[in-house]
N, C-alpha and C positions, 0 to 999 in steps of 0.2 A: 307796827302794821302786822296783822295776822291774816295770812292767806289760808283759807280752809282747803284741806286736801280730802280726798275720799276717805282716807283712814280716820279722819276726825269724826266721821259720821257713820262708820260701818258697824259700830257696836254701841249700845247704850252707855257702857262704861267710858268709851272714848268721847262721846258727846258730853257726858258729865265732867270728865277731866278737862276737856277743852273749855267748856263754859266756866268752870270753876277758875281756871287760869285767867281768863279774860275778866271775870268779875273781881278777882283779887287785884288785878291791875287797876281797874276802874275805882275800886273802893279806897285805894290809896292815892287817887288823884292823877293817875297816868291816863293820858288820852290814848284811845285805841281806835284804829281804823281796821274794821273787819271786812274782808273781801270773801264773800261766799258765792261762788259761781255755780254751785250745785243746787238743784231743786230740793225743796223740803222732802223728807222721807218719813218712814214709819217711826224713827227715833227722834225726829225733829219736825213734827207736822206743821209748825208755824215758822220753820227755818231757825237757824241758830240765833238770828236777831230776836225772834219772838221769845225764845227761851231766856235770852239775856234780859229782855225788857221785863218779863214776868218775875225774874229772880233778882233783879237789881234793886238797890236802894234808891236809884235815880228815878225821879218822877218826870213824866213828860206831859206836854199839852197836846200830843199827837191826837188827831181825830181820824176816824175811819181806819183804824189800825186793827186788823183781825186778831192779831196776837194779844191785844189788850182787852178784847171783848169777851174772852173766855173766862 
């Protein structure tokens, strides 16, 4: 379980490090529960979930997902 803190989203480098860590876990088959209670900001306009969806090798059948329509 990953609980997002404000520090995970305060700099572009922190967002990249955090999402790389989560993607690394997912890519080796680890299940991840991401809890992000903070609204999207300038460094994650679609939220961290959107960044993860765009950058993952995982494909989804999700419809009406703004992060996937960009």
